[in-house]
C-alpha positions in Angstrom: 0.0 0.0 0.0 1.4 3.4 -1.0 1.3 6.2 1.5 1.1 10.0 1.4 1.7 12.2 4.3 -1.3 14.3 3.4 -3.5 11.1 3.5 -2.0 10.1 6.9 -2.6 13.6 8.3 -6.2 13.6 7.0 -6.8 10.3 8.7 -5.2 11.6 11.9 -7.6 14.6 11.9 -10.6 12.3 11.3 -9.5 10.0 14.2 -9.2 13.0 16.6 -12.5 14.3 15.5 -14.3 11.0 16.0 -12.7 10.4 19.4 -13.8 13.9 20.4 -17.3 13.2 19.2 -17.5 9.9 21.1 -16.3 11.5 24.3 -19.0 14.2 24.0 -21.8 11.8 23.1 -24.2 10.5 25.7 -23.8 6.8 26.6 -27.3 5.9 25.3 -26.7 7.7 21.9 -27.0 5.1 19.1 -24.6 7.0 16.9 -21.7 6.0 19.1 -21.6 2.4 17.7 -21.3 3.8 14.2 -18.5 6.2 15.3 -16.7 3.3 16.9 -16.9 1.3 13.7 -15.6 4.2 11.7 -12.8 4.7 14.3 -11.8 1.0 13.8 -11.7 1.3 10.0 -9.7 4.5 10.1 -7.3 3.0 12.6 -6.7 0.0 10.4 -6.1 2.3 7.4 -3.7 4.5 9.3 -1.8 1.4 10.5 -1.4 0.2 6.9 -0.2 3.6 5.8 2.2 4.0 8.6 3.6 0.5 7.9 4.2 1.5 4.3 5.9 4.7 5.5 8.2 2.9 7.9 9.0 0.2 5.3 10.1 2.9 2.8 13.9 2.9 2.9 13.9 6.3 1.1 11.9 8.0 3.9 14.3 9.4 6.5 12.3 12.2 8.2 12.7 11.2 11.8 10.6 14.1 13.1 7.5 12.9 11.1 7.9 9.4 12.5 8.2 10.8 16.1 5.1 12.9 15.6 3.2 9.9 14.3 4.4 7.8 17.3 3.3 10.6 19.7 -0.1 10.8 18.1 -0.4 7.0 18.3 0.2 7.2 22.0 -2.3 10.0 22.4 -4.9 8.0 20.5 -4.3 5.0 22.7 -4.7 7.0 25.9 -7.9 8.6 24.7 -9.4 5.4 23.5 -8.6 3.6 26.7 -10.2 6.5 28.7 -13.4 6.1 26.6 -13.4 2.3 26.9 -12.8 2.4 30.7 -15.7 4.9 31.1 -18.1 2.8 29.0 -17.1 -0.4 30.8 -17.8 1.3 34.2 -21.2 2.3 32.9 -21.9 -1.3 31.9 -20.8 -2.6 35.3 -22.9 -0.1 37.1 -25.9 -1.2 34.9 -25.3 -4.8 35.7 -25.1 -4.1 39.4 -28.4 -2.2 39.2 -30.1 -5.1 37.3 -29.0 -7.5 40.0 -30.3 -5.3 42.7 -33.7 -5.0 40.9 -33.8 -8.8 40.5 -33.2 -9.2 44.2 -36.0 -6.9 45.1 -38.3 -8.7 42.6 -37.4 -12.0 44.2 -38.1 -10.7 47.7 -41.4 -9.2 46.6 -42.5 -12.4 44.9 -41.7 -14.4 48.1 -44.2 -12.3 50.1 
């Protein structure tokens, strides 16, 4: 796969925009699953482009590679933050469901 720095930068911008949109979305918003799918596709495309960039023996701009590495680390941190928050919401929801089921069981035994 060929690469172009403009294409990589365009994908970087889209990734940051989508992550920002996911962070600002309400947990119950159905658009989030579409955004996550788009995030996944863009990440795979970025990975392929960066692999082509790193594989190119003629490319020697260390600064660009360091910037891409730093951005990758930022994307990982932000994604983990979102994932941890969403998982905590799921766990809280499961705890609430268990409590409701306990109350239903107590009520049915009366």
